[in-house]
N, C-alpha and C positions, 0 to 999 in steps of 0.2 A: 381406799378400802372401807372407810367408815360409812360413806353413803350407801354402800352395798350390803355390808354385814353389821353395821353399828347397832341395829335394833334386834339382831338375831341372837338367840341363845347359842352358845358354842356347840352344844350337842345337836342343834338343829341344822348346822351347816353340813351339807352333803357334798360328796366329791363332784357330782354332776354340776352343782351350783358353782363350784370353784372353776370348773372347765368353762362354763358359760361366762363367768367373770373374765377369764382370760380372753375369750373370744370377743366379748364386748369391748375390752380395752384395745384389742388389735383392730377392731372395726373403726375405732376413733382415730386410727393412723398415728397412734403414739409411738415414740421411739422404742425399739426393742429393749433397751436397757431400762427405760421407765417402767415397762410392763414387768420386767424381771424383778425390779425393786419392789413393786407393789405385791407381787406374789411372794417374794422373800419375806416381806413384813408379815403377811398373813400366815405364812408357814411358821415364823418365829412365835407369833401369838399362840398358835395351836400347839406348838411344841411345849411352850411353857404350861399350857393347860393340861397336857398329858402328864408332865412331870408333877403337877400339883394334884393329879388324880381327878380332875374335873371331867375329862373325857377319856375314852379308851385308846383312841388312836388319832393320828394326824391325817386328815383327808387331803391335805395339800402336799404331802410327801410323794416323791417319785412320780411326778406328773408327766415327765418326759418333755420333749420339745414340741410345744403346741404353737409357738410363735415362730414363723418363718421369717428369716431376714430378707428384707427387700433390697439389700445392697447388691448392686450389679456385679456380676462375676467379671473379674478383670482378666482379659485374655493376655497371654504371654506375648511380649514384643521383643525385638532384638535389633541391634545395630548392624548395618551393612559393613563390609570390610573397609570401605573408604571412610565411613563414619567413625569406625574404631581408630583409624589412623589419626583423624582430626582430634578425637577425644584424648588419645595418648600423647599426641603432640602438644596440645594445650596444657595437659597435666604436667608434662616434663618441663615446659617453659615457665609455668606459673607457680607450681607447688614445690614443697620440700620433697626430698628423696623418699621419706617415709610415706607421704600421702600419694606420691606418684607410684611407688611400689605397691601400695594397697590397691589402687585402681588397676594397675597392671595385673596383679594376682587375681583380682576378681574377673577380669576379662579372659585371661589365659588359663585359669584353673577352674573357674566356675564354682568356687566355694560359696556356701551360704554366708550370710552376714555374721551369724553366731560362730561359724567355723573360722572365719577370718579373725574374729575377736579372740578366739581360743587357740590360735595357731602359735606354737612355740618353735624356737630355733632347732630344738632336738627332733622335731617332726620332719625336718627337711633333709633329704638325702641328695647332696649335690653331685655325687660321683667324682671320679678322678679328673675328668675333663668334660668339655661340652660334647665330645664324641662318645662318652660313656653312656650306654643305654640305661644304666642303673641310676637314674635321676628322677626323683619323685617327691611328692608331698604326702605324708601319712596323716590323713584326717581322722583324728580319734577323739576329739572333744568339741563341744560347742558351748558358747557362753549364753546362758539363759538370762537375758536382761529384763524380761517381763515379770517373772514370778519369783523364782528362787534366788536369782542373781548369783548363780553358781555355775561351775563347769559341769556339763552333762555329756552323755554320749550323743553322737550325731543322730539326726532324725531317723535314720534307718536302724538305730540301735546297735550298730557295729561300725568298726573303723573301715576305711577304704583307702586305696592307694590311687593318687591322681598323678599321672605322668607330667613331668615338668619340661616345657620346651626350652630350647637353647637360650632364647631371649629372656624368658622368665628367670632361668638360672642365673644369667648375667646380672639382671636387675637385683635379685635377692642377694647375690654374692656381694654386690656393691653396698647394699644396705647392711649386710652382716659385717663387712670390713669396717664400715663407719661406726657401728656399734662396738666392735672389738676395740677400736682406738679409744673410745670413750671409757670403757671399763678398764683398759690397761692403765689409763691415766689415774685410776683410783686403786690400782694394785690388784685388780681382779683379772681372771683369764677365762672364766667359764660363763657361757651365756645360754647353754642348751636348755635350761629351764625357764628362760625369759620369754615373754611374749614378743612375737615379731612385730605386731602393730599395737603397742600399748597406748594408753592416753598419756597426756603430759604428766599426769601424776603417777604413772606406772601401773595403773589399774587397767582392766579390760576396757577397750575402747567402746563407747556408746555409738553404735552404728547409725542410730536414728539421728543423733546430733551431727555425725560426720556427713550424713546425707544432706541435712538441711544447711549446714555451714559450709561444706566444701563441695559436695557433688553437684548440687543445683547450680552453684556459681560456675562450676566447670562446664556444665552444659551450655550456659549462656556464652561463655568465652569461646567455646568451640563452635558456636552457632548451630547447635543441635536441638532437636525437639526435646520436650520434657519427658523423661522416662524415670522409672524408679531405679534405685541402686540395684535392686534384685534383678532387674532386667539385664544386667551385665552377666549374670549367671545364665540367663536365657540366650544371650549372645554367644557365650561359649558353647552351649549345646547346639545351637543352630549352625554355627560356623563349622563345628566338628562334622555335622551331618553333610554339609555342603562340600567338605573336603573328601567325602567318600567313606568316612568312618562307619563301621557297622553299628546297627542299633544296639547290639550287645555291648560293644565297646563304650558307646555313649552312655548307656545305662550304668555301667560300672564306674565310669569317670564321674558321673553326676550323682551317684549314690541313690538311684531310684530303686524302688522295691521290685519293679518288673519292667519288661520292655513295653508293656501296654501303657504304663505311665509315661514313658519316653515318647511314644507315638502320640498320645493324647495331648501332650504339652507342645511338642515341636513339629508335629505333622503338618500344620498349616503354615509354618514359617517359610518354607522353601517351595512353594508350588511351581515356580518357574523352572527350578532345577530338574523337575521330572520330565520336562519336554524333551530333554536330550535322550531319554530312554526310548520314547516313541519314535524319535527321529532315526534311531538306529535300526528300526524295523524296515525303513526304506532301503537300507543297504543290504538287507538280507535277500530281497527279491528285486532285481534290476529289471528295466523294461525289456532287455534282451531275453531274460529268462522267461518272462511272461509270454513272449512271442514264439516259444518253442513249439513245434508241431505237436498236435495231440498224440499221434502215434508214438513218437519218441517218448513222450511222458508216460504212456501206458507201458512201453517195453521196460523203461527204467523202473517203474513201479513194480512190475512183475518180478524183475530180478531182485529188487530189494525185498519183496515178499518171500521169495524162495530162500533168500539168505536168512531172514528172520526165522522162518519156519524150520530152518536147519538146526536151530539151537537144540541142545540135548534135553532141555527141560520140557519140551513139548512131547518128545518120544513118539512111539508108534500109535499109542492110544492114550490120549490125555484124559485124566480123571477130573480136570478142572471144570467145574460146573458153569463157568462163564460162557454164555451163549455166543458171544462174539468170537472167542477163541475157538469154540467148536465149529463155527461157520468157516473160520479161516482154514481149519484142518480139512473140512469137507471140500473147500475150494481147491486146496492143494491136491 
């Protein structure tokens, strides 16, 4: 900042000069955070000058986002069903029940990392049996590890219900029973307010540490490519779509703000699955149907036309301005 403004009087620094300053820093390919710190320093100096009555206003305030991040956009990726089997198999063999259940919940429920860290036993509805359809996870909080380090509402600003599969129910029941035995030994019987996946100290788990310490080694043991822990959420959404779930259902399970978000994130993950839809078109028109004599086609079309025009909504004299409908009436 000093080489650029060190010899200038505070009152002579104009807003356009500050913008050019930012542009010049960006042209030097400096890191985005380096530029931010330089501008923050200039803004702090000018704020102090305003408070001391040396200038009327701070020309470095509310500049907006002039520096675009060059960080490449990461495209969502997911595991195939066979890869999920290998991942879960390795986790069950090598890890504790808690770590295995955490991986299993991420794959089968698609919860975000903060939502997993904020999940409590009272949020889980197990139902009376595995055949009971009323089994789900109520996602109503997320742990903010970056800023406030407190429990906040989920990203969508509202709670959501995530249906729980039979296998996920079984795994979480096993983990719950293990925890109940532990608290019973200490004379307690209530765990509804406890975290499902706490740290060893009983605090919300730091998912970035879990990813580095546990998840990356799990990928190596399972012989899988390197992915992010968040990609387990993408795996859940992708596999749901492949099973034939509607986009509306996937949106609700994932907690997306709109179906468009769902399409934008997962539309590219299953291109091969769409081939089945065009293959079905072949069955609608067989070679024998194509070889039907033209006259028979015409007669059948005429009968169909008469049946359609017999609908009451057309009437004797239709007022519908559509020229195609009017021409059909004239033909009739």
